[in-house]
N, C-alpha and C positions, 0 to 999 in steps of 0.2 A: 897669303891671307892667314891671319892669326885666329886661332880658335878662342872663343871666350871660355874661360875656366869657370866651372861650376864652383860656387863657394859653398863649402860645407858648413852646415849649421852646427853649433855646439850641441852635444848630446844633452837632452833634457833629463835630469836625474829623476824627475817625477813621471816621465813617460812610462806607461804600462809595459811590462815585459813578462813573458811566460818562458820559463826555461825548464828543460828536463835534464836531470842529473842522475848519475850513478853515485850512490853513497856506499862506501865500504867501511864498515864498523870493525874496529879491532875487538878482540874478546872482552876487554875490560869495559867497553861502552855498550855492549849488547843489551844490558838490562836498563839502561838509562832512557828516559822518554825524550830524546833529543828532537824528534820531529814535532812533538807537542810544544816543546820549549821554544823552538825557532818560530813557531806561529804566535807565541805569546810575546817574544822579545822584539819581533820585527813585524812590520805591516805587510805580511805575505800570507797567501792562502796556500796550504800544502795539499797535495793530492798524491797518494801512494799509488803508483801505476803497476808495480810488481815488487815482490819481496821474497827473499829466501834467507832464513836465519837458522843457524846451527849453534851448537855450544861454542864453536871456535870463531865464527865470523858472521857478520850480517851484511847482506847485499840488498840495497833498496834502490829502485828506480823512482825518483821523486820529482814531481812537477812543482815548481815554485811560481807563483803568479802575484805580481804587485808592482809598485813603482820600482824602476830600474835601480835606484840607489838602495832600496830596501832588499831587493833580490841579491845584489852584490854584497851587501853587509851580511846577509844571512849565510851566503856561501863562505865568506871569510870567517864567520863565527864557527861554522861546521869544521873548517880546516883547523882553526885555532884549538878547537875542542879535541881534535885527534882523529876526525873522520876524513878519509880520503875522498875527494870530490872530483868527478870526471864528467864532462858533458856527454849526453847521449847523442850518438852519431846518427842513428836511424830510429824511426818510430818503433817502439817495442810492442805496444798493444794498442790497437785501434778499434777493435771490435768489442 
C-alpha cells in the first residue's frame, strides 16, 4: 500500500515570523544606530533582549518580528552592512 505524500505549501512571504538573533558588531559599527535603522528600512519590530558593548565589539541579542520576507531582508541588510548574524539556539532571557 502506498502512502499519500503530504504536499508542502509554498512558504508565504507575508506570514508573520519572530526570530532571535545574535548580532556581532565590529568596532567600526558600534557607534552606528543600526537597530533603529533596520526598523525604519523594513517592516519589522525590533526588541533588544540582551546586549554587551565595549570599545572593541558589540554583541546584541535581537528579536525581529514581522512578515517573513521583511525579517529575511533585514537580516541580509545587517550582513551586508558588516554585522555578523547568527540565530539564537536557546532562549536567552525569559524572565
